[in-house]
C-alpha positions as CSV (number, residue, x, y, z in Angstrom):
1,M,-5.7,34.7,-3.5
2,H,-2.5,33.6,-5.3
3,L,0.0,31.2,-3.9
4,T,3.5,31.8,-5.2
5,L,7.1,30.9,-4.5
6,V,9.9,33.1,-3.1
7,P,12.9,30.8,-3.6
8,Y,16.1,31.0,-1.5
9,L,19.3,30.8,-3.5
10,K,21.9,29.2,-1.2
11,A,24.8,30.2,-3.4
12,A,23.8,33.8,-3.4
13,G,22.5,33.8,0.2
14,E,19.3,35.7,-0.6
15,L,15.6,35.4,-1.4
16,K,14.4,36.2,-4.9
17,T,11.1,37.9,-5.5
18,K,11.3,38.0,-9.3
19,P,9.5,34.6,-9.8
20,S,6.5,35.9,-7.8
21,Q,6.4,39.2,-9.7
22,H,6.5,37.2,-13.0
23,S,3.8,34.9,-11.9
24,V,1.5,37.8,-11.0
25,G,2.3,39.4,-14.3
26,Q,1.2,36.3,-16.2
27,L,-2.1,36.2,-14.3
28,R,-2.8,39.8,-15.1
29,N,-2.2,39.1,-18.7
30,I,-5.1,36.7,-18.8
31,G,-7.3,39.1,-16.8
32,I,-6.9,37.6,-13.3
33,I,-5.8,40.2,-10.6
34,P,-5.0,38.7,-7.2
35,D,-6.1,40.5,-4.1
36,I,-4.0,38.5,-1.7
37,L,-0.5,37.1,-2.3
38,V,0.6,34.1,-0.2
39,C,4.4,33.6,-0.5
40,R,5.7,30.1,0.0
41,T,9.3,30.3,1.4
42,E,11.8,28.3,3.4
43,M,13.3,31.4,5.0
44,T,11.8,34.4,6.8
45,I,11.1,37.1,4.2
46,P,12.5,40.5,5.2
47,E,10.1,43.5,5.4
48,E,11.7,45.2,2.4
49,H,11.0,42.2,0.3
50,L,7.4,42.1,1.3
51,Q,7.0,45.8,0.5
52,K,8.7,45.2,-2.8
53,L,6.2,42.5,-3.7
54,A,3.3,44.7,-2.7
55,L,4.6,47.5,-4.9
56,F,5.4,45.5,-8.0
57,C,2.4,43.1,-7.8
58,N,-0.1,45.9,-7.0
59,V,-1.2,44.3,-3.8
60,K,-1.7,46.0,-0.4
61,R,1.2,45.3,2.0
62,E,-1.1,43.8,4.6
63,C,-2.3,41.4,1.8
64,V,1.2,40.0,1.2
65,I,1.4,37.0,3.5
66,E,4.5,34.9,4.3
67,E,3.9,31.2,4.3
68,K,7.1,29.8,5.7
69,D,7.7,26.0,5.8
70,V,6.5,24.4,9.1
71,T,8.5,21.8,11.0
72,D,5.8,19.8,12.7
73,S,2.6,19.3,10.6
74,V,1.1,20.7,7.4
75,Y,-2.1,21.2,9.4
76,A,-0.2,24.0,11.3
77,V,0.0,26.1,8.2
78,P,-3.5,27.7,8.6
79,R,-2.5,28.7,12.2
80,E,0.7,30.4,10.9
81,L,-1.3,32.2,8.2
82,R,-3.8,33.4,10.8
83,K,-1.1,35.0,12.9
84,Q,-0.6,37.4,9.9
85,G,-4.2,38.3,9.7
86,L,-5.3,36.0,6.9
87,D,-7.9,34.2,8.9
88,E,-9.8,34.6,12.2
89,K,-9.1,32.6,15.2
90,H,-10.7,29.1,15.2
91,T,-10.4,27.1,18.4
92,V,-11.5,23.9,16.7
93,W,-8.6,24.0,14.2
94,D,-6.3,24.7,17.1
95,T,-7.5,21.6,18.8
96,L,-6.9,19.6,15.6
97,V,-3.4,20.9,15.2
98,R,-2.6,20.1,18.9
99,K,-3.7,16.5,18.3
100,A,-1.6,16.4,15.1
101,T,1.6,17.7,16.7
102,Q,1.2,16.7,20.4
103,P,-0.8,13.4,20.4
104,K,-1.3,11.6,23.7
105,K,-1.2,8.1,22.2
106,T,0.6,6.2,19.5
107,C,-0.1,3.1,17.3
108,R,1.6,1.3,14.4
109,I,-0.4,0.4,11.3
110,A,1.3,-1.8,8.7
111,L,0.5,-0.7,5.1
112,V,1.0,-3.8,2.9
113,G,1.2,-2.7,-0.7
114,K,2.9,-3.1,-4.0
115,Y,3.9,0.5,-4.6
116,I,5.6,1.1,-1.2
117,S,8.7,2.5,-2.7
118,I,6.6,5.5,-4.0
119,R,5.1,7.1,-0.9
120,D,2.8,9.4,-3.0
121,A,1.2,6.3,-4.5
122,Y,-0.7,5.9,-1.2
123,K,-0.8,9.6,-0.2
124,S,-4.5,9.6,0.4
125,V,-4.3,6.5,2.6
126,H,-1.5,8.1,4.7
127,E,-3.5,11.3,5.1
128,A,-6.7,9.4,6.0
129,L,-4.8,7.5,8.7
130,Q,-3.5,10.8,10.0
131,H,-7.0,12.1,10.1
132,A,-8.2,9.1,12.1
133,G,-5.2,9.5,14.4
134,M,-6.2,13.0,15.2
135,A,-9.7,11.9,15.9
136,N,-8.3,9.5,18.5
137,D,-5.6,11.9,19.8
138,C,-3.1,9.5,18.5
139,K,0.1,9.5,16.4
140,V,-0.3,6.8,13.7
141,E,3.1,5.4,12.6
142,V,2.6,3.9,9.2
143,V,4.9,0.9,8.7
144,P,5.3,0.3,4.9
145,I,5.7,-3.4,4.0
146,E,6.3,-4.5,0.5
147,A,3.9,-7.3,-0.3
148,E,6.4,-9.1,-2.5
149,E,8.7,-9.4,0.4
150,L,6.1,-11.5,2.3
151,L,5.6,-13.6,-0.8
152,A,9.4,-14.2,-1.3
153,A,9.7,-15.3,2.4
154,K,6.7,-17.6,2.0
155,N,8.2,-19.2,-1.1
156,A,11.5,-19.7,0.6
157,E,10.0,-21.5,3.6
158,S,7.7,-23.5,1.3
159,A,10.8,-24.8,-0.4
160,K,12.2,-26.0,3.0
161,I,8.9,-27.8,3.7
162,S,9.1,-29.6,0.4
163,L,12.5,-30.9,1.4
164,N,11.3,-31.8,4.9
165,P,7.7,-33.1,4.8
166,T,7.6,-33.3,8.6
167,R,8.1,-29.5,8.8
168,R,4.5,-28.1,8.9
169,P,3.6,-24.5,9.7
170,Q,0.7,-23.9,12.0
171,S,-0.5,-21.0,9.8
172,L,0.5,-19.3,6.7
173,C,2.3,-16.5,8.5
174,D,4.2,-18.9,10.7
175,L,5.9,-19.9,7.4
176,C,8.9,-17.7,8.0
177,D,10.7,-15.6,10.6
178,L,10.7,-12.6,8.2
179,C,7.0,-12.5,7.9
180,G,6.5,-12.8,11.7
181,K,9.1,-10.1,12.3
182,K,7.4,-7.7,9.9
183,L,3.9,-8.2,11.2
184,S,4.3,-9.0,14.8
185,N,5.1,-5.6,16.3
186,I,2.2,-3.7,14.7
187,D,-1.2,-2.8,16.0
188,G,-3.2,-2.9,12.8
189,I,-2.9,-3.9,9.1
190,L,-4.2,-2.1,6.1
191,V,-4.2,-3.6,2.6
192,P,-4.8,-0.8,-0.1
193,G,-5.9,-1.0,-3.7
194,G,-3.9,-1.8,-6.8
195,F,-3.9,-3.6,-10.1
196,G,-2.3,-6.7,-11.5
197,A,-1.1,-9.9,-10.0
198,R,2.3,-8.7,-8.6
199,G,2.3,-8.8,-4.8
200,V,-1.2,-10.2,-4.5
201,E,-0.1,-13.4,-2.7
202,G,1.8,-11.3,-0.2
203,K,-1.3,-9.3,0.5
204,I,-3.3,-12.5,1.0
205,A,-0.6,-13.7,3.5
206,A,-0.9,-10.4,5.4
207,I,-4.7,-10.7,5.5
208,R,-4.6,-14.2,6.8
209,Y,-2.1,-13.1,9.5
210,A,-4.5,-10.4,10.6
211,R,-7.5,-12.7,10.7
212,E,-5.7,-15.6,12.5
213,H,-3.9,-13.3,15.0
214,K,-7.0,-11.1,15.5
215,I,-5.1,-7.9,14.5
216,P,-7.4,-5.0,13.4
217,F,-7.6,-5.0,9.6
218,L,-9.0,-2.8,6.9
219,G,-9.0,-3.7,3.2
220,I,-9.5,-1.3,0.4
221,C,-10.6,-2.1,-3.2
222,L,-8.1,-4.8,-4.2
223,G,-7.6,-5.3,-0.5
224,M,-11.3,-6.4,-0.2
225,Q,-10.9,-8.8,-3.2
226,C,-7.8,-10.3,-1.6
227,T,-9.8,-10.7,1.7
228,V,-12.5,-12.7,-0.2
229,I,-9.8,-14.9,-1.9
230,E,-8.0,-15.5,1.4
231,Y,-11.2,-16.5,3.2
232,A,-12.3,-18.8,0.3
233,R,-8.9,-20.6,0.3
234,N,-8.3,-20.9,4.0
235,V,-11.7,-21.2,5.5
236,L,-13.8,-22.7,2.8
237,G,-10.9,-24.9,1.6
238,W,-11.1,-23.8,-2.0
239,K,-7.3,-23.9,-2.5
240,D,-7.3,-22.5,-6.0
241,A,-9.8,-19.7,-5.3
242,N,-8.7,-16.6,-7.1
243,S,-9.7,-13.6,-9.2
244,T,-10.1,-14.1,-12.9
245,E,-7.8,-11.0,-13.2
246,F,-5.0,-13.2,-12.0
247,D,-6.0,-16.7,-13.0
248,E,-8.6,-17.1,-15.7
249,R,-8.5,-20.9,-15.3
250,T,-9.4,-21.1,-11.6
251,T,-12.2,-23.4,-10.7
252,H,-13.3,-21.0,-8.0
253,P,-13.5,-17.5,-9.5
254,V,-14.7,-15.8,-6.3
255,I,-13.7,-12.4,-7.9
256,D,-14.8,-11.9,-11.5
257,L,-15.1,-9.1,-14.1
258,M,-18.2,-7.0,-13.6
259,E,-20.9,-7.8,-16.1
260,E,-20.9,-4.3,-17.7
261,Q,-17.1,-4.6,-18.2
262,R,-17.2,-7.7,-20.3
263,G,-17.6,-5.9,-23.6
264,V,-15.1,-3.1,-22.8
265,T,-12.1,-3.1,-25.0
266,Q,-10.9,0.5,-24.5
267,K,-9.3,0.8,-21.0
268,G,-9.1,4.5,-20.7
269,G,-11.7,5.9,-18.2
270,T,-14.0,2.9,-18.6
271,M,-13.8,1.5,-15.1
272,R,-16.6,1.8,-12.5
273,L,-15.6,5.3,-11.5
274,G,-17.0,7.9,-9.1
275,A,-19.6,7.8,-6.3
276,Y,-22.1,5.0,-6.1
277,P,-24.7,4.2,-3.4
278,C,-24.2,1.3,-0.9
279,V,-26.9,-0.1,1.3
280,L,-25.8,-1.0,4.8
281,R,-26.9,-4.1,6.6
282,K,-28.4,-3.5,10.0
283,G,-26.6,-5.0,13.0
284,T,-23.2,-4.9,11.3
285,L,-19.9,-3.3,12.1
286,A,-20.3,-1.2,9.0
287,A,-23.7,0.2,10.1
288,K,-22.3,0.9,13.5
289,L,-19.3,2.8,12.1
290,Y,-21.3,5.0,9.8
291,K,-23.9,5.6,12.5
292,N,-21.1,7.1,14.6
293,V,-20.4,9.6,11.8
294,M,-24.1,10.3,11.6
295,T,-24.2,11.2,15.3
296,G,-21.0,13.2,15.0
297,L,-18.9,11.1,17.3
298,T,-15.9,11.1,15.0
299,R,-16.2,14.6,13.6
300,F,-14.5,17.8,14.6
301,T,-17.6,20.0,14.9
302,G,-17.6,23.7,14.0
303,L,-15.8,23.5,10.7
304,S,-17.3,23.0,7.2
305,G,-15.9,20.3,4.9
306,D,-16.7,17.4,2.7
307,A,-17.6,14.8,5.3
308,P,-18.0,11.1,4.5
309,Q,-21.7,10.8,3.5
310,T,-23.9,9.7,6.3
311,P,-26.6,7.1,5.8
312,N,-29.8,8.2,4.1
313,P,-33.2,6.7,5.1
314,V,-34.0,3.4,3.4
315,N,-36.3,3.2,0.4
316,P,-39.3,1.0,1.4
317,V,-39.9,0.2,-2.3
318,N,-36.4,-1.3,-2.8
319,P,-36.3,-4.9,-1.5
320,V,-32.5,-4.8,-0.9
321,E,-32.8,-1.6,1.2
322,Q,-35.8,-3.1,3.0
323,K,-33.9,-6.2,3.9
324,Y,-30.7,-4.5,4.9
325,A,-32.5,-1.5,6.4
326,A,-29.6,0.4,8.1
327,G,-29.4,3.1,5.5
328,V,-27.7,4.1,2.3
329,I,-24.3,5.7,2.0
330,S,-22.3,6.9,-1.0
331,E,-18.6,6.1,-1.6
332,R,-16.2,6.6,-4.5
333,H,-15.1,3.7,-6.7
334,R,-12.4,2.7,-9.2
335,H,-12.5,-0.9,-10.2
336,R,-13.4,-3.5,-12.9
337,Y,-13.7,-6.7,-10.8
338,E,-16.2,-7.6,-8.0
339,L,-17.1,-10.5,-5.7
340,A,-18.8,-12.9,-8.2
341,Y,-22.5,-12.4,-8.5
342,D,-23.2,-15.8,-10.0
343,G,-22.5,-19.2,-8.5
344,E,-22.2,-20.3,-4.9
345,A,-19.4,-18.0,-3.6
346,R,-21.6,-15.5,-1.8
347,E,-23.8,-18.1,0.0
348,K,-20.8,-20.2,1.0
349,L,-18.7,-17.3,2.2
350,E,-21.6,-16.0,4.4
351,S,-22.3,-19.5,5.7
352,A,-18.6,-19.8,6.7
353,G,-18.8,-16.5,8.6
354,L,-17.7,-13.8,6.2
355,R,-20.6,-11.3,6.5
356,I,-21.8,-9.2,3.6
357,S,-22.6,-5.9,5.3
358,G,-22.9,-3.6,2.2
359,L,-24.6,-4.1,-1.2
360,S,-25.4,-2.0,-4.2
361,P,-29.1,-1.0,-4.2
362,D,-29.8,-3.7,-6.9
363,G,-28.2,-6.3,-4.8
364,K,-25.7,-7.3,-7.5
365,L,-22.4,-5.8,-6.2
366,V,-20.9,-6.5,-2.8
367,E,-19.5,-3.3,-1.4
368,I,-18.5,-4.3,2.2
369,V,-17.5,-7.6,3.8
370,E,-16.6,-8.1,7.5
371,L,-16.2,-10.6,10.4
372,P,-18.6,-10.2,13.3
373,L,-17.2,-8.6,16.4
374,T,-17.7,-11.9,18.3
375,K,-15.0,-13.4,16.0
376,H,-12.6,-10.6,15.4
377,P,-12.0,-7.1,17.1
378,Y,-12.0,-5.3,13.7
379,F,-12.0,-7.0,10.3
380,I,-13.6,-5.1,7.5
381,A,-13.0,-4.5,3.8
382,G,-14.7,-2.3,1.2
383,Q,-14.7,-2.4,-2.6
384,F,-14.6,1.5,-2.6
385,H,-11.9,4.0,-1.7
386,P,-12.8,5.5,1.7
387,E,-9.6,7.5,1.8
388,F,-10.9,9.8,-1.0
389,K,-13.6,11.2,1.3
390,S,-11.6,11.5,4.5
391,R,-10.9,15.1,5.8
392,P,-9.0,16.5,8.8
393,T,-12.3,17.8,10.2
394,A,-14.3,14.7,9.1
395,P,-12.1,11.5,9.3
396,H,-13.6,8.5,7.5
397,P,-15.3,6.1,9.9
398,L,-13.5,3.0,8.5
399,F,-10.1,4.6,9.2
400,V,-11.3,5.8,12.6
401,G,-12.5,2.4,13.4
402,L,-9.2,0.8,12.5
403,V,-7.1,3.2,14.7
404,T,-9.6,2.9,17.6
405,A,-9.4,-0.9,17.4
406,A,-5.6,-0.8,17.2
407,L,-5.4,1.3,20.3
408,K,-7.7,-1.0,22.2
409,G,-5.5,-3.9,21.1
410,K,-2.5,-2.2,22.6
411,T,-4.1,-2.0,26.1
412,K,-4.8,-5.7,26.2
């Protein structure tokens, strides 16, 4: 099957098949002969053009398929292709498309990041939220918020406080009207990954707002690290708590460079990359969410796909797995820093209520942190990138949980 382009030249007012013919010719030159031609186009392709493509590309006419741009959802494309005989009818996919194009519910999720101006920077996150929305029969409106804007507003109000010592905010996110306006009319907050210090303080402000106002929250990679920093500063009282990536002189380095990264000088492809196991702790929100996937509650059944990995049985020989006991999952990673293994950070954070619900099998790396449901409706963060394993037919449980909690919050 070969996907090709049939461009429409507005000035000439006609479609051009020559690019497709040339593309097929180049494939044939290297020994690849397509059986099916799928023609991407923004206009309806006349029958004579389809016959011309079949003739000059040496493909049967019934195997030349028009793939016209859809207006509602990219997930409607398979349905349009099926109408031309490319695929058989599949009621499960029809249900999925209906939920994507005609959802019964809506919610608004704030995406607080540092690359907001470039939508494709968070493409996987956007898609994972859409997958979770379909699982909940919900349209997820992603509200992009530039983390630096929250920081700028915080700094502006801090300057006013320094001039008027009697002016004291009740919480960090009461510091400014701008911050409140940006985060008040949303149903959930997601802080994604990233690198470097820019925008980090704004992310931390958003996380504190989510925690204090009990807004459903999901942190990813750097988002988890910012979650730990926020909790250490504002709950434990370690005001200078930070990551050594941003402040090497902090007296409370709750996030630090991984041990195996300390001798790395070449930065290309040397991070902790790819899939790694994570042991889930029994009785936690994380274990509950992944158990839902295991029992199929968040999956569109009937279609094959790369589903988020379900928990495997524990290994009785491994003391970490034996202690946590809920099962082992596998998630994809891309990072150099971690919640510090040495020192008092872990013990103090857990004593203060931030629960460690996922660990590496050797117990050295913290994979998931969360607040108990008795303290917060949905507050969880992972060191990995769950968006990479989300699929339309198998939405990732952490995203499904966020959207589900956001919808529950709207009804209260």
